[in-house]
C-alpha positions in Angstrom: 25.7 13.8 -1.9 26.9 10.5 -0.4 23.4 9.0 -0.1 22.8 9.2 -3.9 26.2 8.5 -5.3 25.5 4.8 -5.9 22.5 5.7 -8.2 24.0 8.6 -10.0 25.7 6.8 -12.9 22.3 5.2 -13.8 20.4 8.4 -12.9 22.6 10.6 -15.1 21.4 8.7 -18.2 17.9 10.1 -17.5 18.7 13.6 -16.5 18.0 15.3 -19.8 15.7 12.8 -21.4 12.0 13.4 -22.0 9.9 12.0 -19.1 6.4 10.7 -19.5 3.9 11.0 -16.7 3.0 7.3 -16.4 6.6 6.0 -16.2 8.2 4.8 -13.0 11.6 6.6 -13.6 14.7 6.3 -11.4 14.2 9.9 -10.2 10.6 9.1 -9.2 11.8 6.1 -7.3 14.2 8.4 -5.4 11.4 10.7 -4.5 9.3 7.7 -3.3 12.2 6.5 -1.2 12.4 10.0 0.5 8.6 10.0 1.0 8.5 6.6 2.7 11.5 7.5 4.9 9.8 10.8 6.0 6.6 9.0 6.8 8.5 6.4 8.9 9.9 9.4 10.8 6.4 10.8 11.3 4.9 7.6 12.5 7.9 6.6 14.7 7.0 3.0 14.2 9.5 0.1 14.0 9.4 -0.5 10.2 7.5 0.4 7.0 7.7 -1.7 3.9 5.9 -0.5 0.7 5.5 -1.5 -2.9 3.9 0.1 -6.0 2.9 -1.7 -9.2 2.7 0.6 -12.3 1.2 -0.1 -15.7 3.5 -2.4 -17.6 4.3 -4.2 -14.3 7.0 -1.6 -13.4 7.7 -1.9 -9.7 9.0 0.2 -6.8 9.7 -1.3 -3.4 11.4 -0.1 -0.2 11.7 -1.2 3.4 13.0 1.0 6.3 13.3 0.6 10.0 13.9 -2.4 12.3 12.9 -6.1 11.9 14.7 -8.2 14.5 16.4 -7.0 17.7 19.0 -9.7 18.4 20.8 -9.3 16.1 19.7 -5.9 15.0 18.5 -6.4 11.4 16.6 -4.0 9.1 13.7 -5.3 7.0 14.0 -5.9 3.3 11.3 -5.7 0.6 11.5 -9.6 0.5 10.2 -9.8 4.0 6.6 -10.9 4.5 4.1 -9.2 6.8 0.9 -10.4 8.3 -1.7 -8.5 6.1 -4.7 -9.0 8.4 -8.1 -8.1 6.9 -6.5 -7.3 3.5 -7.0 -11.1 3.2 -10.8 -10.5 3.2 -10.3 -9.4 -0.5 -9.0 -13.0 -1.2 -12.0 -14.7 0.5 -14.5 -12.3 -1.2 -12.8 -12.8 -4.6 -13.0 -16.6 -4.2 -16.7 -16.4 -3.5 -17.3 -14.2 -6.5 -15.3 -16.4 -8.8 -17.2 -19.4 -7.5 -20.4 -17.5 -8.4 -19.0 -16.8 -11.9 -18.4 -20.6 -12.2 -22.0 -21.3 -11.2 -21.1 -23.1 -8.0 -23.1 -20.8 -5.8 -24.9 -17.5 -5.9 -24.1 -14.4 -3.8 -27.9 -14.3 -3.1 -27.8 -17.8 -1.6 -28.7 -17.9 2.1 -26.6 -19.3 4.9 -29.4 -21.8 5.5 -28.8 -23.3 2.0 -25.3 -24.4 3.2 -25.5 -24.9 6.9 -28.3 -25.6 9.5 -28.5 -25.0 13.2 -25.5 -22.7 13.6 -26.1 -21.0 17.0 -27.2 -17.3 16.7 -26.8 -17.4 12.9 -30.0 -16.4 11.1 -30.3 -18.9 8.2 -31.9 -16.2 6.0 -28.6 -14.2 5.9 -27.4 -13.9 2.3 -23.9 -14.5 1.2 -23.9 -11.0 -0.2 -24.7 -9.7 3.3 -21.8 -11.6 4.8 -19.4 -10.1 2.3 -20.8 -6.6 2.9 -21.0 -6.8 6.7 -24.7 -6.2 6.7 -25.6 -9.6 8.3 -26.2 -8.2 11.8 -24.0 -10.9 13.3 -22.0 -10.6 16.5 -18.2 -10.4 15.9 -17.0 -13.6 17.6 -13.5 -12.2 17.9 -15.0 -9.9 20.6 -15.7 -12.8 22.8 -13.8 -12.7 26.1 -14.3 -16.4 26.5 -12.7 -17.1 23.1 -9.7 -14.9 23.8 -9.2 -16.6 27.2 -9.4 -20.0 25.5 -6.8 -19.0 22.8 -4.4 -17.7 25.5 -4.8 -20.8 27.6 -3.9 -23.1 24.8 -1.7 -21.1 22.4 -0.5 -24.2 20.5 -4.0 -25.4 19.4 -5.3 -25.1 15.9 -8.8 -23.8 15.7 -11.3 -24.1 12.8 -14.0 -21.6 12.0 -16.9 -24.0 12.7 -15.8 -24.7 16.2 -15.3 -20.9 16.9 -18.9 -20.2 15.6 -20.5 -23.1 17.5 -18.7 -22.5 20.8 -18.5 -18.7 21.0 -21.0 -17.0 18.8 -23.4 -14.7 20.7 -26.8 -13.1 19.9 -26.8 -10.9 16.8 -26.7 -7.2 16.9 -29.4 -6.6 14.3 -31.6 -8.4 11.8 -30.0 -9.1 8.4 -29.8 -6.1 6.1 -30.7 -3.6 8.9 -27.3 -1.9 9.1 -23.6 -2.1 8.6 -21.2 -3.4 11.2 -17.7 -4.7 10.6 -17.7 -8.4 11.7 -15.1 -11.1 11.3 -17.7 -13.8 11.9 -19.0 -13.0 8.3 -15.7 -14.1 6.8 -15.4 -17.2 9.0 -18.7 -18.2 7.5 -17.6 -17.4 4.0 -14.5 -19.5 4.5 -16.8 -22.4 5.6 -18.9 -21.9 2.5 -15.8 -22.1 0.3 -14.9 -25.4 2.0 -18.5 -26.7 1.6 -18.5 -25.9 -2.1 -15.0 -27.0 -3.0 -14.5 -29.9 -0.6 -11.1 -28.6 0.5 -9.7 -26.0 2.9 -10.5 -22.4 2.0 -6.8 -21.6 1.8 -6.2 -24.4 -0.6 -9.0 -23.2 -2.9 -7.7 -19.7 -2.7 -4.2 -20.9 -3.6 -5.5 -22.9 -6.5 -7.6 -20.1 -7.9 -5.2 -17.2 -7.3 -1.8 -17.7 -5.8 -0.6 -20.4 -8.3 -2.0 -18.9 -11.5 -0.7 -15.4 -10.6 2.6 -16.7 -9.2 2.0 -15.1 -5.8 4.5 -17.2 -4.1 4.9 -15.3 -0.9 1.3 -15.6 0.1 0.6 -18.1 2.8 -1.2 -18.9 6.1 1.4 -20.4 8.5 -1.2 -21.7 10.9 -2.2 -24.3 8.3 0.6 -24.4 5.7 4.4 -24.8 5.7 5.6 -21.2 5.2 9.2 -20.5 4.2 9.2 -16.8 3.2 11.3 -14.6 5.5 9.1 -12.7 7.9 9.6 -9.2 9.3 9.5 -9.5 13.1 6.5 -8.1 14.8 6.9 -5.8 17.8 4.4 -6.0 20.6 4.0 -5.2 24.3 3.6 -8.8 25.5 4.6 -8.2 29.1 2.1 -5.3 29.8 4.9 -2.9 30.8 4.1 -0.4 28.1 7.2 -1.2 26.0 7.0 -3.0 22.7 9.6 -5.6 22.0 10.6 -8.1 19.4 7.8 -10.6 19.7 8.5 -12.8 16.6 8.7 -16.1 18.3 5.7 -15.4 20.6 3.5 -14.4 17.6 4.5 -17.1 15.2 4.0 -19.7 17.9 0.6 -18.3 18.8 -1.2 -20.9 16.7 -4.6 -20.5 18.2 -4.7 -16.8 17.3 -3.3 -17.3 13.8 -5.6 -20.1 13.0 -8.7 -18.3 14.3 -7.9 -15.4 12.0 -8.3 -17.8 9.1 -10.4 -16.6 6.2 -10.9 -13.2 7.9 -7.3 -12.3 8.1 -4.7 -15.0 8.6 -2.5 -14.5 5.5 1.1 -13.3 5.2 2.7 -11.8 2.1 5.2 -9.3 0.9 4.0 -5.8 0.1 5.0 -6.3 -3.6 2.9 -9.4 -4.0 0.0 -7.8 -2.1 0.1 -4.9 -4.6 0.2 -7.4 -7.5 -2.8 -9.1 -6.0 -4.8 -5.9 -5.4 -4.1 -4.6 -8.9 -5.1 -7.9 -10.6 -8.2 -8.2 -8.6 -9.5 -4.7 -8.4 -9.0 -3.9 -12.1 -11.3 -6.8 -13.0 -8.8 -9.4 -14.3 -10.3 -12.3 -12.2 -14.1 -11.6 -11.9 -16.8 -11.0 -14.4 -17.7 -7.3 -15.0 -21.2 -7.7 -13.7 -20.1 -9.2 -10.3 -17.1 -6.8 -10.1 -19.5 -3.9 -10.5 -21.6 -5.2 -7.6 -18.5 -5.7 -5.5 -17.5 -2.1 -6.1 -21.0 -0.7 -5.3 -20.4 0.6 -1.7 -22.5 1.7 1.2 -21.9 3.9 4.2 -19.7 2.3 6.7 -20.1 4.2 10.0 -17.1 4.7 12.1 -14.7 4.4 9.2 -13.2 6.8 6.6 -14.4 4.5 3.8 -17.5 3.1 2.2 -17.8 -0.7 1.9 -18.7 -3.0 -0.9 -18.4 -6.8 -1.2 -15.2 -7.4 0.7 -13.6 -4.2 -0.3 -13.3 -0.6 0.8 -13.6 2.6 -1.3 -11.9 5.9 -0.4 -10.8 9.1 -2.0 -7.1 9.8 -1.8 -5.7 13.2 -2.9 -8.3 13.4 -5.7 -8.2 9.8 -6.8 -10.7 7.0 -6.0 -9.1 4.0 -4.4 -10.4 0.5 -3.9 -8.7 -1.8 -1.4 -8.6 -2.8 2.2 -6.7 -2.4 5.5 -5.9 -5.1 8.0 -4.6 -5.5 11.5 -3.4 -8.5 13.5 -0.4 -7.1 15.5 1.0 -6.2 12.1 -1.0 -3.8 9.9 -1.4 -3.4 6.2 -3.1 -1.0 3.8 -3.4 -2.0 0.1 -5.2 0.0 -2.6 -5.7 0.2 -6.3 -6.3 3.5 -8.2 -8.2 2.9 -11.5 -7.5 6.3 -13.0 -3.7 5.7 -12.7 -3.8 1.8 -13.0 -1.4 1.6 -10.1 -1.6 -0.2 -6.7 0.1 0.8 -3.5 0.6 -1.4 -0.4 2.2 -0.3 2.9 2.9 -2.7 5.7 3.9 -2.2 9.3 5.4 -4.5 12.0 4.6 -2.4 15.1 1.5 -3.3 17.1 1.3 0.3 18.2 0.5 1.5 14.7 -2.8 0.4 13.1 -3.9 0.2 9.5 -5.8 3.5 9.6 -2.5 5.2 10.5 -1.0 3.8 7.3 -3.5 5.6 5.1 -1.5 8.9 5.3 1.5 6.9 4.1 -0.5 5.7 1.0 -1.6 9.3 0.5 1.9 10.7 0.7 3.2 8.2 -1.8 0.3 8.9 -4.2 0.8 12.6 -3.7 4.5 12.2 -4.6 3.5 10.5 -7.9 0.8 13.1 -8.7 3.2 16.0 -8.0 5.9 14.4 -10.1 3.5 13.7 -13.0 2.2 17.3 -12.9 5.7 18.8 -12.8 6.9 16.7 -15.7 3.8 17.7 -17.7 4.8 21.3 -17.2 8.4 20.5 -18.2 7.4 18.8 -21.4 5.2 21.8 -22.3 7.7 24.5 -21.5 11.1 23.1 -22.4 11.5 25.5 -25.4 15.2 26.6 -25.2 18.4 24.8 -24.8 20.8 27.7 -24.8 22.1 27.7 -21.3 24.6 25.5 -19.4 24.3 24.6 -15.7 27.3 23.5 -13.6 28.0 21.4 -11.6 25.4 18.6 -11.7 25.2 17.1 -9.1 25.8 20.2 -7.1 27.0 20.8 -3.5 26.7 24.4 -2.4 26.3 26.4 -5.6 25.0 26.3 -9.2 26.2 28.5 -12.0 23.9 29.1 -15.0 25.7 30.5 -18.0 24.5 32.1 -21.2 27.3 32.1 -23.8 28.0 35.2 -25.8 27.3 33.5 -29.1 23.7 32.9 -28.0 20.9 35.4 -28.9 19.1 35.3 -25.5 20.3 36.5 -22.2 19.1 35.3 -18.8 16.3 37.3 -17.3 15.3 35.3 -14.2 15.9 31.9 -12.7 13.7 29.9 -10.3 14.8 26.9 -8.3 12.1 24.3 -7.3 12.2 21.4 -4.9 11.1 18.0 -6.0 7.4 18.8 -5.3 7.4 22.0 -7.4 7.7 24.6 -4.6 9.9 27.7 -5.5 12.8 27.7 -3.0 15.2 30.2 -4.7 14.9 32.9 -7.3 17.6 35.1 -9.0 17.3 38.0 -11.4 20.9 39.5 -11.0 22.9 39.0 -14.1 26.7 38.9 -13.7 29.4 39.2 -16.4 32.6 37.3 -16.9 34.4 38.1 -20.1 32.0 37.6 -23.0 29.5 35.5 -21.0 26.5 36.3 -18.9 25.8 34.1 -15.9 23.7 33.8 -12.8 24.9 32.2 -9.6 23.0 30.3 -6.8 25.7 30.3 -4.1 23.5 29.6 -1.0 22.5 25.9 -1.5 24.6 24.2 1.2 21.6 23.9 3.5 19.4 22.0 1.0 18.7 18.4 1.6 20.1 15.8 -0.8 17.7 15.0 -3.6 16.2 16.1 -6.8 15.7 19.8 -7.8 14.5 21.8 -10.9 16.0 24.9 -12.4 13.7 27.1 -14.6 15.6 29.5 -16.8 13.7 32.4 -18.4 15.3 34.5 -21.1 14.8 38.1 -21.8 12.8 37.0 -24.9 10.4 35.2 -22.6 11.6 31.7 -23.5 11.6 29.1 -20.8 13.5 25.9 -20.1 13.6 23.6 -17.1 16.6 21.4 -16.1 16.9 18.7 -13.5 19.6 19.0 -10.9 20.8 16.5 -8.2 22.4 17.2 -4.9 
């Protein structure tokens, strides 16, 4: 009871009001809170922060766990996380919008923009860079590059130097297969700069962040960044224990700058969800190019298929478009067209990767789906209002009363948890004076949260009521 007391006054206004499936109600927000908390327990990571954008720009956010160690501080929804390769959607969208503007074509070749880049086949198309079918070597795999970054952590790297100094022989000819490769997005960032005459992150800011008021997006390696940041936890000493590595990571300029157009951005989960919904539903790119971006191919070694800078995956019966990302932090951000909602989950524990966040996205989506389904049932079956339930909120018992003046008597009562599972049933009618009633008197072991009571009369009429513990 204590956990929900602060929300009850607001919540009680909604208890007996009609609920529509595509509304982010206070009771659904409570269920989403519980879901994220449970998934944090399952993962055992330092923190999870998540955000959902609903139709009509309704929002749900929550952060749980640990941010800093000294002093011990919990994260808030306003804390930014490094979103890693979720940033590839930004780079890809910039290229596509430039193509819509007639500044380039996604069927241009690399050779039309650059000459004599070592181990880069000039016939590779921009489309193949976006789709990871270029055949290029992933330069972030270079041991020499990693040694150089560690040897001079304060240095700021640009993509061209990384490509020239550390690129190795390609893995395949262009178009011969799919292989995830950050080098592709370094080259795309270089193309953005060649076309626009300014840094890739400035072009992305001018095209997307400023018009969409995405004020928490930034790339600290190159820009002044003032948004509060959830501290990352890493094993930086090699002793097998993760620790608060905020200062280490934020000062690791060589790593953060190298990530660049392939994954160097920070943002809050809420603004990441806003971005993913605006982009994936087609607000920013022409329908023809968006259709090409969403045409995906087999991506071996992953649970997704891959398009032009985006992933496609089925989640609990819904198609999702989005991306995951990892750079010590991890993020997973998705848009679900059938529901017109976007979900983003971020993590600050280097021991948890973005693939492990997919079950969190699925659990949040399942909570929404179950809630929508249950409320559809309620709206269809709420045919009688002849019974009183007391108390609400309850603690250890609920009494359902049918007053003598009413025509119907109670036949059977079912109690459901928030996801629609029957957890109690009663069919024994008791009498007290002129009233008939039924008692659930074994509820003390139930967790705090939302429950549903279905009352069935002896005439076969049904009604469902919401109860809070």
